[in-house]
Residue, then its C-alpha position, 0 to 999 in steps of 0.5 A: m868783860d875784860a880786865q880793864q872794864v872790870a877795874a873801871r866798873a869797880l871805880e864807877l861803883g864806888a871803890d877807892d882803888a881797883v887793881i887788876f892782878r894775875v893769880d900768881q901775884i896773890i900771896f898765900d900763907p897758911r899762917t893767916l889761920l893763926k891770926c884768925m884763931f888767935g887774933c880775931a874775936d869772931w873766931g868760932q862764930g861768924h858764918t864765913c869764918p874758917s872755924k866753921p865746921g866743914s870749912l876748907k883749910p888755907w892750903e885747900y883754898q890755895r889749890i882752888f884759887e890757883r885755877y883762876s887766871w886774873g882778878c880785881i882787887i877792890h879797895s875802900t875805906s868802907k867795908k860795905i862798899s868794898q863788899d857791894v862792889s865785889f858782889t856786883l863785879e862777881r855777878e857781872a863777870f858771871l853774866a859776861g860768861h866767866h861762870f866761875a867768877f868768885s868774890l872774897s870780902d869781909c862780910a858786911i851784909c848784917g850789922e852783926c853776924a847771925g852766927f854770933k847768936a847761933r842763928p843761920c846766915v841770913d844771906p848764904r848766897r852772898a856771904r863770902p869769906a875774907f881774903h885772910s880767912v882763905g889763906i891770902d896774906v893781904f898785907a903782902t898782896v896789896r902792897q905789891f900794888n902800892l895800896p894802903l894797908y898798915p896796922l892800925k895804932s888807934e881806933t880813930e885811924t881810917q881802916n882800909w878794906y879789901s875785896a877781890v873778884f877772881v876770874a877764870 
């Protein structure tokens, strides 16, 4: 499974865009943690949130993700499609011999995270952290590839969702 096959498969699975990246094109910035802490209503509740006890810090995630060589950014206007595509690609890459393949995606497994009700995650095998929660500057990263991402000015605007699969 090579990079172009991964991108083609992402589109086949329903992604609006799929872009191959080199890991040195991923822009890390630990200030993402501030946006999570002081800008997200999910802070302290969600199972994939960087506020969870034992979560790695952005600079620790960066050291891990820098061990990868390439990956695929998945864009969709559907959070669920973005996550489903990333899960499928992670599994297919793993089965093709990329045993450290790993996806990042805003979690959309449940309508409401069980963590919001102090219950255990219903699918911890598939729950993954989002780009920004591991210290990736999503705006700067995806704009390099001319993918759409801008602050929403109203709730009626279409939201863009991004996932990625990192491949060793």
